[in-house]
C-alpha positions in Angstrom: 49.4 14.3 45.7 48.7 10.8 44.1 52.1 11.0 42.3 53.9 11.7 45.5 52.0 8.9 47.2 53.0 6.5 44.4 56.7 7.4 44.7 56.5 7.0 48.5 55.2 3.4 48.1 58.2 2.5 45.9 60.6 4.1 48.4 59.0 2.1 51.2 59.0 -1.2 49.3 62.5 -2.3 50.5 61.5 -1.6 54.1 58.4 -3.6 53.7 60.2 -6.5 52.0 62.8 -6.6 54.8 60.1 -6.5 57.5 58.2 -9.4 55.9 61.4 -11.4 55.3 62.6 -11.1 59.0 59.1 -11.9 60.3 59.5 -15.1 58.3 62.7 -16.1 60.1 60.6 -16.7 63.2 57.4 -17.8 61.4 57.8 -19.3 58.0 54.2 -18.7 57.1 55.2 -15.1 56.4 57.1 -16.4 53.4 54.0 -18.1 52.0 53.4 -16.9 48.4 55.8 -14.1 49.1 55.7 -12.9 45.5 52.0 -12.0 45.8 53.0 -9.1 48.1 54.9 -7.5 45.2 52.7 -8.3 42.1 53.5 -11.8 41.1 51.9 -15.3 41.1 48.3 -14.4 41.6 45.5 -16.9 40.7 44.1 -16.3 37.2 40.4 -15.5 37.4 39.8 -14.0 33.9 36.1 -14.7 34.0 35.7 -12.3 36.9 35.1 -12.7 40.5 33.7 -11.1 43.6 36.6 -9.9 45.7 36.4 -9.6 49.5 39.4 -8.1 51.3 39.7 -9.0 55.0 42.9 -8.0 56.7 43.3 -10.7 59.3 41.5 -13.2 61.5 38.8 -10.8 62.9 37.8 -9.5 59.6 37.8 -13.0 58.0 35.6 -14.2 60.8 33.2 -11.2 60.4 33.0 -11.9 56.6 31.7 -15.5 57.2 27.9 -14.7 56.7 28.7 -12.3 53.8 30.8 -14.8 51.9 28.3 -17.6 52.5 25.5 -15.4 51.2 27.6 -14.4 48.1 28.4 -18.0 47.2 24.7 -18.9 47.6 23.3 -16.0 45.6 26.0 -16.0 42.9 27.0 -19.6 42.4 28.5 -19.0 39.0 31.1 -16.6 40.2 34.4 -17.1 42.0 34.7 -15.5 45.5 38.2 -14.3 46.1 39.3 -13.5 49.7 42.5 -11.5 50.2 44.2 -11.1 53.5 47.4 -9.3 54.8 48.4 -11.8 57.5 49.1 -15.5 57.3 46.8 -16.1 60.3 44.0 -14.5 58.2 44.9 -16.9 55.4 44.7 -19.9 57.8 41.3 -18.8 59.0 40.1 -18.5 55.3 41.1 -22.2 54.8 39.5 -23.3 58.0 36.1 -21.5 57.4 35.7 -21.9 53.6 38.0 -24.7 52.4 38.0 -24.9 48.6 34.7 -23.0 48.2 36.7 -19.7 47.8 40.0 -18.6 46.3 42.6 -17.0 48.5 45.6 -14.8 47.9 47.5 -12.1 49.7 46.7 -8.5 48.9 49.6 -6.7 47.2 51.6 -3.9 48.7 50.4 -0.5 47.5 52.9 0.1 44.6 51.2 0.9 41.3 52.9 -2.1 39.6 51.8 -4.6 42.2 48.2 -3.3 42.2 48.0 -3.3 38.4 49.3 -6.9 38.2 46.8 -8.0 40.9 43.8 -6.5 38.9 45.1 -7.9 35.6 45.0 -11.4 37.1 41.8 -11.5 39.1 39.6 -9.1 37.0 37.0 -8.5 39.8 33.6 -7.3 38.9 32.9 -6.2 42.5 35.2 -5.3 45.3 34.2 -5.5 49.0 36.6 -4.1 51.6 35.9 -5.0 55.2 35.8 -2.2 57.8 38.3 0.6 57.8 40.9 -0.2 55.2 41.6 2.8 52.9 44.2 2.0 50.2 44.5 4.9 47.7 46.2 2.9 44.9 43.8 -0.1 45.1 40.8 2.2 45.3 42.0 4.3 42.4 42.5 1.2 40.3 39.0 0.1 41.0 37.8 3.5 39.8 40.0 3.5 36.7 38.7 0.1 35.7 35.1 1.0 36.7 34.9 -1.8 39.2 32.2 -1.1 41.9 33.8 -0.8 45.3 32.0 -1.1 48.6 33.4 -0.5 52.1 31.6 -3.0 54.3 30.8 -2.2 57.9 32.8 0.9 57.3 33.9 2.8 60.4 36.3 5.6 61.1 37.4 6.8 64.5 37.8 10.5 65.3 41.6 10.0 65.6 41.8 8.4 62.2 39.5 11.0 60.6 41.8 13.7 62.0 44.9 11.9 60.6 43.3 11.5 57.2 42.4 15.2 57.1 46.2 16.0 57.0 46.1 14.3 53.6 42.7 15.5 52.7 43.3 16.0 49.0 44.6 12.4 48.6 41.6 10.9 50.4 39.1 13.1 48.7 40.4 11.8 45.4 40.5 8.2 46.8 36.9 8.3 47.9 35.6 10.0 44.8 35.7 7.0 42.4 32.1 5.9 42.8 32.8 4.1 46.1 29.8 3.0 48.1 30.2 3.4 51.8 28.1 1.0 53.9 28.8 2.6 57.3 28.3 1.1 60.7 26.6 4.2 62.1 25.5 7.7 61.1 28.5 9.1 62.9 30.8 7.0 60.8 28.9 8.0 57.6 29.3 11.7 58.4 33.0 11.3 59.0 33.4 9.6 55.6 31.4 12.5 54.0 33.7 15.0 55.6 36.6 13.2 53.9 35.1 13.5 50.5 32.7 10.5 50.2 29.7 11.2 48.0 26.6 11.7 50.1 24.4 9.8 47.6 26.6 6.7 47.9 27.0 6.8 51.6 24.6 4.5 53.5 24.2 3.3 57.1 23.8 -0.5 57.1 25.1 -1.3 60.5 27.9 -3.7 61.6 27.9 -7.0 59.8 29.7 -8.6 62.8 26.3 -8.7 64.6 25.2 -11.2 61.9 27.6 -13.7 63.5 26.7 -17.3 62.6 26.9 -19.9 65.4 27.8 -23.3 63.9 25.1 -25.8 64.1 25.6 -28.1 67.1 28.3 -25.8 68.7 26.5 -25.6 72.1 26.2 -29.3 72.2 29.8 -29.8 71.2 30.8 -27.4 74.0 28.8 -29.4 76.5 30.5 -32.6 75.4 34.0 -31.0 75.6 33.2 -29.7 79.1 32.0 -33.1 80.2 35.1 -34.9 78.9 37.6 -32.4 80.2 36.3 -30.2 82.9 33.4 -32.0 84.6 31.7 -29.6 87.0 34.8 -27.4 87.5 34.4 -23.6 87.1 36.0 -22.7 83.7 37.0 -19.4 82.2 38.5 -18.6 78.8 41.2 -15.9 78.3 40.9 -15.4 74.5 43.1 -13.8 71.9 45.7 -12.8 74.5 49.0 -10.9 73.6 52.5 -10.7 74.9 52.6 -9.6 78.6 48.9 -10.1 78.8 49.3 -13.8 79.5 51.3 -12.9 82.6 48.4 -10.8 83.9 45.9 -13.5 83.1 47.9 -16.2 84.9 48.3 -13.9 88.0 44.6 -13.4 87.9 44.1 -17.2 87.7 46.1 -17.7 90.9 43.8 -15.2 92.6 40.7 -17.1 91.3 42.2 -20.4 92.6 42.4 -18.9 96.1 38.6 -18.8 96.1 38.0 -21.7 93.8 40.9 -24.2 94.0 39.6 -26.4 91.2 39.1 -23.5 88.8 40.2 -24.1 85.2 41.7 -21.6 82.8 41.6 -22.1 79.0 44.3 -19.9 77.5 44.0 -19.0 73.8 46.9 -16.8 72.6 46.1 -14.6 69.6 49.1 -15.4 67.4 50.3 -19.0 66.6 53.9 -18.0 66.5 53.7 -17.4 70.3 52.3 -20.8 71.2 55.7 -22.2 72.1 56.7 -19.1 74.1 53.5 -19.3 76.1 53.9 -23.0 76.7 57.4 -22.4 78.1 56.2 -19.6 80.3 53.4 -21.8 81.8 55.9 -24.5 82.8 58.3 -21.9 84.1 55.6 -20.5 86.4 54.8 -23.9 87.7 51.3 -24.3 86.3 50.1 -27.9 85.6 49.2 -27.3 82.0 48.1 -29.4 79.0 48.4 -28.2 75.4 45.5 -28.9 73.0 48.0 -30.4 70.5 49.1 -32.9 73.1 45.9 -34.8 72.4 45.6 -35.5 76.1 42.4 -35.0 78.2 42.6 -32.6 81.1 42.8 -34.3 84.5 41.5 -33.0 87.9 45.0 -31.7 88.5 45.2 -29.7 85.3 45.2 -25.9 86.0 45.5 -24.5 82.5 44.6 -25.8 79.0 46.7 -24.0 76.4 44.8 -23.9 73.1 47.6 -24.0 70.6 45.4 -24.6 67.6 43.5 -22.3 65.2 39.8 -21.9 64.9 38.6 -23.6 68.1 37.9 -20.5 70.2 34.1 -20.6 69.7 34.1 -24.2 70.9 35.8 -23.2 74.1 33.5 -20.3 74.6 30.7 -22.8 74.4 32.3 -25.0 77.0 33.2 -22.2 79.5 31.4 -20.2 82.2 33.1 -16.8 81.7 35.0 -15.2 78.9 37.8 -12.6 79.1 38.5 -11.0 75.7 42.2 -10.2 75.2 44.0 -7.3 73.6 42.3 -5.1 76.1 44.7 -5.0 79.1 47.4 -3.3 77.0 46.7 -0.8 74.2 46.2 -3.4 71.5 42.6 -2.2 71.0 40.6 -5.3 71.8 39.1 -8.2 69.8 35.6 -9.6 69.1 33.2 -9.3 72.0 30.3 -10.7 70.0 31.6 -14.3 69.8 31.2 -15.1 73.5 28.1 -12.9 73.7 26.4 -14.8 70.9 26.7 -17.9 73.1 25.3 -16.1 76.2 28.6 -16.0 78.0 29.4 -13.1 80.4 32.2 -10.9 79.0 35.1 -9.4 80.8 37.5 -6.9 79.1 40.3 -4.6 80.0 40.0 -0.8 79.3 41.7 -0.7 75.9 38.8 -1.2 73.4 39.4 1.3 70.7 39.3 -1.3 67.9 35.8 -2.1 68.8 34.8 1.0 70.7 31.2 1.3 69.5 30.3 -2.2 70.5 32.2 -1.9 73.8 30.3 1.2 74.6 27.0 -0.5 73.9 28.0 -3.5 76.1 29.0 -1.2 79.0 25.9 1.0 78.7 23.6 -2.0 78.8 25.5 -3.9 81.5 26.6 -6.7 79.2 30.3 -6.7 80.2 32.6 -6.1 83.1 35.6 -3.8 82.7 38.8 -4.4 84.7 42.1 -2.5 84.7 44.6 -5.0 86.0 45.3 -8.6 87.0 43.9 -8.2 90.5 40.6 -6.8 89.2 40.4 -9.5 86.6 40.8 -12.3 89.2 38.1 -10.7 91.4 35.7 -10.3 88.5 36.1 -14.0 87.3 35.7 -15.3 90.9 32.6 -13.1 91.5 31.0 -14.4 88.4 31.7 -18.0 89.4 30.2 -17.2 92.8 27.0 -15.6 91.5 25.4 -17.7 88.8 22.5 -15.4 88.5 24.6 -12.3 87.9 26.7 -14.3 85.4 23.5 -15.4 83.6 22.1 -11.8 83.5 25.3 -10.3 82.0 25.4 -13.1 79.4 21.7 -12.7 78.5 22.2 -8.9 78.0 25.1 -9.6 75.6 23.1 -12.1 73.7 20.2 -9.7 73.4 22.5 -7.0 72.0 23.6 -9.4 69.3 19.9 -10.3 68.5 18.7 -6.7 68.4 21.4 -5.5 66.1 21.2 -8.2 63.4 20.1 -7.3 59.9 23.2 -5.5 58.5 23.8 -8.4 56.1 20.4 -8.1 54.5 20.7 -4.3 54.1 24.2 -4.8 52.6 23.0 -7.4 50.1 20.3 -5.1 49.0 23.0 -2.6 48.0 25.1 -5.3 46.3 22.5 -6.9 44.1 22.5 -4.2 41.4 26.3 -3.9 41.5 26.9 -7.5 40.3 26.6 -7.4 36.5 24.1 -9.9 35.1 23.1 -11.1 38.5 21.2 -14.3 38.4 
């Protein structure tokens, strides 16, 4: 089975290369360090490192407390972060600067994987959430590199899909891998796929150990004072194609009840910033872009945040937060960022990427779920009109974050003996 999988990765390599090349025609960041995708030009870390793999922006953000703890506990070791997407790479630079090393994870061909490990020589590998890469995992096992799946989760749908290739995944998960699962349900699904029971632990979701930057609430207050005054403000965060249209329709409905309402629109992908800006003007909204460097005026209806890494700041400045990727079957993004700041959270119905957290929020009344633009507009206006309800929903979300902290400490307890010659 592994031989067949290896041949398949080589057969798919031209398709993958073409995909990445054509993505780069519209966004040149996809050509950044292009050779690393195929086994070339990795940083040389012969003295060993702790390797953290985080696919994209959400996983990089979730890794923040973990990476900070690793650099503090093991100051004599490099921390290497790999991502798949260039937006993830940009978030690594923003959060960590020169304190870590970054490169792109290779495609799953045996040659690229072997070249990657020859260059970085990790002594510990940490994979965030649900990434299962048979060749990467096999190479860790062959080289006797401890591998930990951090905040590991697996949906019933994914588990059923993996069972179709059960022999491959049993082999993949049999190389001494440590599973640090989000829940007992996730742990049991991993065991059913071949993970060793004695190396499968329930540590919780590291995303709950979210770190709020020092002074962020005060910065949000200052931003609000300088741009929004006492206007009601809502954020539509991490929105996708077509979703902005629904959000802007909802904003028109909000304005019927609150004519001075302000929308802060934060698209998920930077390559779409120009498209969204054009659409705003086409629809007749009085909009200011963050990169314009201009303050919002009383006439401004929409602030387009066409920068990276500022979303927490705008959560801190707003009254209500809508989390995008949920009105269409994208799967949803991080609900915990606005909740950690006490903001009431609104989502659409598509939350399968963060289903366990979404279920908890819904069960405890910490979020509002809407199905369309009309319901979104009503929900935002209702929260503007009932400050106590808004405060209660936000407080419940904040309490969920507080009650579920501790995953990081449990994880670090597992990691300590895996780092050779730990100081």
